[in-house]
N, C-alpha and C positions, 0 to 999 in steps of 0.2 A: 421339391425334395421327395424322395421315395417314402412310402408309408412303412417300409420295413423297419422294425425296431432295431435290428442289428445295425443297419446303415445309419439310422438316426443317432444311435449311441456312438458309433464310430465318428460321425461328424462332430458331435459334442466333444469327443476326445481329440480329434485331429485339428480342429480349428484353434483351440488354445495352444496345442503343442506346436503347430505351424507358427503361430504368433510368437511363441516363446523362442523357437529356433531362429525366427527372423530377427528378433531383438537382440538375443545373445550372439547370433552370428555377426550382426553388424558391430556390436560392441567388441567382439573378439577380433574382427577385421581391423577396427580402428586401433585396438591395442597392438596387433601385429604390425600395423603400418607404422605406429609410433616407435615400436621397438626397432624395426628396420631402419627408420629415419635416424634413430639415435646411434645405431651402429655405423651407418654411413657418415653421419655428421662427425662422429669421433675420428673416423679416418680422414675426413676432409680437414678437420681442425689440426690433426697431427701433421698432415702434409703441409698445411698453411704455415704452421709454426716452424717446421723444418726449413721451408723456403725463406720465411722471414728472418731466420737466424743466419742465413747466408748473405743478407744485404749488408754492404759495407761501403765506407768512403775510400775512393781511390783518386788521388790527384784532385781533390776538391769536388769530385763527382760521385754520385751514388751508382754502385754497381752490384750485380747479383749473379752468382753462379748456382744454378738449380742442381742439387745433387740428384743422381738417379734414384736413390732410396726414397726420395720424397714422392715419386710416382710409382715405384714398385709396390707400395703397400696397397694399391688398388687392383692388383692382379686378381682375376676371377675367370671362371669358365664361360662367362656370359658376354665377353667381348665388349665391355663398356669402354667408352671413350673418355679420356681425362683432359681437361682444359685448365690452364692457369694463366694468370697475368700478375705482373708486379709493376705498380705505377707510383711515380713520385707525386708530391702534392700539386705540382703544376700540371699534372696529367700526362707527363712523359712516360711512355711505355719502356720499362727497364727490361722486361723479358715476358715471353708468353704470347697468348692469343690476343690480338688487338680488339676484336669485337666481343669479347666476353663481357656480358652486362655486369654492372656493378651498382651498388646502392649508395646513398649518402653516407659520409663518414660517421662512424660511431666513436665511442670512447676507445682509447688505445687498449690493445690486448683483450678486447671483448669480442669473441667470435659472433658473427651474425649469419644464421643459416636461412636459406630461402630456396624456392623453386623458380626456375626460369626456363627460357627457350633459347636454343642456339642451333643454327643451321637446321631448323625444323625438328629438332629433337628436344625431348624434355630433359632438363638438367637440374641436378641438385648442387647448390653452390654454397660456399662459405667465404665471407669477408673477414679479414683480420688486419688491423692497423698497428703498425709498429713505429714508435718515435725514434728518430735518428738525431743525435746531438752533433752540432758543428759550431765550434767557437762560441759556445754559450747560447746558440740558437737551436731550436728543435724543428725538425721537418718530418711530418708524417709520411709513411710509406704504406700503401694499400696492397695487400696480397689477397688475390681471389683465386680460389681453387674450385673447379666444378667437375662433375662426373655424371654421365648418363645414368638413368635409373633402372636399367635392366636387372642388375644384381639385387637392387633394393626391392623391386617388384617380385623377383623370384623368392627372396627371403620372406616377404610378406605372405606369399602363397604357401611356402613351406611351413610357416608358423600357423596359418589360419585354416588351411584346407583340412588337415587331419582332424582338427576339432569339429569342423562342420560335418565331415564324414561320420565321425562318432555320434554326433547328435542325430543325424539321419538314420543311422543304424539303430539307435535307441528308439526312434519313432517307429521304424519298421518292426522292431522287436515288441514294442508296446501294442501296435495294431495286431500283430500275430497272437500275442497273449490274450488280448481282449476278445478276439474272434474265437479262440479256443475256450476262454472262460465263458463267453456268452453261450457257446454251443453246449457246454456242460450245465450251466446255470438255467438255461431255458428248457432243459429236458423235462422238468416237472410240468411246465406249461404245455409242452407238446404232448405229454401223457394225458393231461386233462383234455386237450383237444381231441386226441385219439379216442379217449374214453367216451366223450360226448358224441363224436362222429360215428363210432361203432355201435351206439346204442340203438335198440329197437325203438320206434316212435312212441310206444306205450310203456317203455321202461322208465319209471319215474322215481327210482331210488336216488338219494342225494349223492353228490360227488364227494369222494374222500379228500380230506384236506391235511392228512397227517404229515406228508412229506413236502408240502408246499411252502414256499418262502412266505415270510410274514406279510410282505407287500401284496402277494397274490391272494391271500386268504379272504380279504373282504370281497374281492370279485367273485370267488367261488361260493362264498357265503350268500351273496346276492343271487347267484344262479340257483343255488339250492333252495332259497326262499321262493324263487319263481317256480321251480319244479314242484315244491310243496303246494303252492297255490294252484298250479296246473293239475296236480294230483287230486286236489279237493274238487275241482271242477269236473274232471273226468269221472271221478267216483259218483258225483251227483248226477251227471249225465247218464251213467250206466244204471244207477238206481231208478232214474226217471223212466228209462226205456223198459227196464224189467218190471217196474210197478205198473206202468201204462199197459204193457202186454198182459200182465196178470189181470188187471182190471177189465181189459177188453175181451179176454178169452171167454169168460163166462157169459156175458150178454151176447157175444157173437155165436157161441154154441147154442144158446137158447133161441136166438133168432133163426138159426139154421134149422132147428127142430120145428119151429113154428112155420117156417116156409115149406118144409117138407110135408107137414100136416095139411097145410092149406092146399098144396098141389094134389093131395090125395082125395080132396073132396069132389063129389060128382056134380055135374051140371055147371062146371066153370066155363066162362067165356073163353074161347081159344086165345084171344088176345091177352086176357088176364092170365091164363095159364102160361103163355110165353113170357110174360113179364115176370111172373113168379119164378119161372125156371132161370131167367137171367139174374134175378135177385139172388137165387139160391147159389148160382155159380160165383157171383160176386162175393157172397158171404163165405163160400169155401176159400176163395182167394184171400179174404181178409183173415180167416182163421189160420191159413197157411203162413201168411206174412207175420201174424202175431207169434205163432210158434217159432218161426225163424228168428224173430227179434229176441225172443226169450233165450233161444239157443245161442245166439250171437253174444248176448250179455253174459251168459254162463261161460262161454269160451273166453271172453275177455277177462272175466274174473279168474279163470284158470291161468291165464297168461300172467296174472299178478300173484300166482302161487297161493290163491285163496281156497283151493280145493285139494283134498287129500288124494294122493296118488297111491296106486297099488299095482302089483303084478297082474297083467292081463294078457291072455292068449287071444290073438286077433282071429284065429281060425274059426272058433264057434261064433264070434261076433259077425264075421263075414257071411257065415252060413245063415244066420238069422236075418241079415239084411237081404240076401238073395231070396230067401223064402218070403219075406214081407213084401218085396217088390215084384214078386213073380206075377201077381195078378195085373199090376200096372203094365208090366212088360208084355203080358199076353194080350191085354186090351189094345195095345199099340202094335201088335204083331211083331214083336222084337224077340229075338233069341237071347235070353239072359242066361249066362253060364258062369261057372266058377272053376278056378284052378287053384286048389288048396293042397299043400303038401306039408306034412309034418306039423311041428309046433312053431308058433311065431310069438314068443313072449316079449312084451314091452312093459315099461313102467308108465302108468298113466291112469286116467279116469275112464272107467268102463263106459259110462253113458256118452261121454264126449267122443271117445274113439269110435263107438258104434255110429254116432251121428256123423262123424267124418266119412266113414265108408258109405253110409246111406246117402249123404249128400252128393258124393262123387258118383255113385251108381245112379241115383235118381236124375242127376243132371245129365248124365250120358243117355239115359232112356228118353228124356224129354227132347233132346236135340238130335236123336238118331231117327231117321225115317223109317216107315213101315218096311218090314222085311230085313232090317238091319241086325247087327250083332253087338252085344255088350258083354264084356268078360271082366269079372272081378278076380284078380290074381294076387296071391301072397307068395313071397319068396323070402328066405332067411339065410343069413351067413353067420359066421361066428360073432360078428360085431353089430350087424344091422338087420332090421326087418323092413321089408318094402311091400306096401300095398299099392296095387296098380289097378286102374279101371281103364279099359281099352274099348273103343267103339269104332265103327266104320261109317259114322255119319258125315255130315258136311265139313266138320273140322272148324277150327277157329282161325280167322285171318291173322297173318303174322303181325299186322299193326295193332291188333287188339289183344295179343297174348300178354302184354305187360300190364293190362288193366282189368283182366277178367277176375282178378282176386279183389277188386275194389267193391265195396258195398254198393248195391243197386245198379252196378254196371252190367249190361247185357249185350253180348256180341251179336245177338239177333233178336228181333222183335216178333218173329214168326211163331214163336212158341210161348205158352204160358209159363210164367215164373216170376219170382220176386227179385232176382238179381242178388240174393244174399247167400246162396248155396256155397259158392266157391270162397266168398269172404269168410264164412264160417269155417270152411276147411283150412284156410290159412291161419285163422286165429287158433284153432285147435292144434294144428301142426306146430305153430310157434310155441304154444304152451307146453308141448311135449318134446321140444328141441328137435322137431322133424324138419326135413328139407324137401321142398316141393320141386319137381321138375315137370315141365309141360313140353310135349313135342307132338309131331304128327304121327299118326298110326302107321301100321305096316303098308308099304307102297305109297306113302304120302297121303293116305286116306284116313279121315277120322282124327281122333285125338287119343293120346296116351298120357294120362296124368298119373304120376307116381309120387308117393310120399314115403320117405325113408326115415325110420326112427332108430335110435340106439337100442340095441337088443338088451333086454333085461338079464342081469346075471343072477343065477340061482343062489339062494342064501344057504 
């Protein structure tokens, strides 16, 4: 059986209804058949009595003249055949069909109805015995009248079929009403499904139960309890990452200073100096990873609306980012430029928005080869503000574009990085209701990443 709730409920409705229709249909058919038998038997008895009334003595012998009216009462549009026989007690046929079957004699003037066969046809027949008196003696005379059952079967169908049709129509109406009712009554459940399906993976607010049916509330309550437990686990994980990053940053900074001091000492062994240089690079990578983890934890906290938002103009933030990354771009021989026009106001957290632009620009600089170009651009409409970072580097393979915003995923291992930059961009964009688009740059070369925010309305 299908797992569909609608189909299962319909089965639970249809099976009892079908059983009910079967039982009542058979009962009504039997009643219709008895009614039709009663009508036909009354006609047969009336005909038999009329024929029996015409039996008389003539010259010491029994004779009968069958009146036409005795057979005309069977007239019908179904072309039934009528048979009759009149026999004396010695078996002599006085009139009628000689091979019409008869049953043993019963009490006088007591009709006996039965079904039989004649000439390969089904026949309904009646036996009636009349006592004839002759010089103090009595002689029984049997009158048998039979008729084919076409009109009886037609009457049965006329009595039974309309009731069956009405019952089937009621079943069809019940199924239609149940389908309509289920469609309306399951709407709250579908809304719960849509609410859960449309949620961001980190949206951990409980599901509303105000308009749910009483039977569905325990299910939603259980889901809300699961969401609450998940929220506690996520919050604990975020606190651990933030606390661990905070605890690591100070000793890593101190270690970096000590390594830098050690490298400045004279008379070092070249092999030792090379090892110290490698340790210093590793330390810088650890510091960068720690800072990224802190920023990611902060962005996730913003996604849970735990940070205050304010009106921010992205133009000066973008200028600061370009100025801060100018030395990095120059060291890699990359042309870093900016296209900033007018104002670009959004509602958000200043530090996180600056981190978003910085991560986009730094990511582009790291993956663009020497002699390349990176451009930070801002554009604004009446409703939106879009920040774009465009480069002419090697680009991102099409099969990797759906994963570049996952934490620690790197499309290429040829360049240093933590794999957290674009993950942080996504978290910050989600926290500010922004929409990210990623496509190839002009001429199919490089990458064009754009984040579009709702424009802040002036107060």
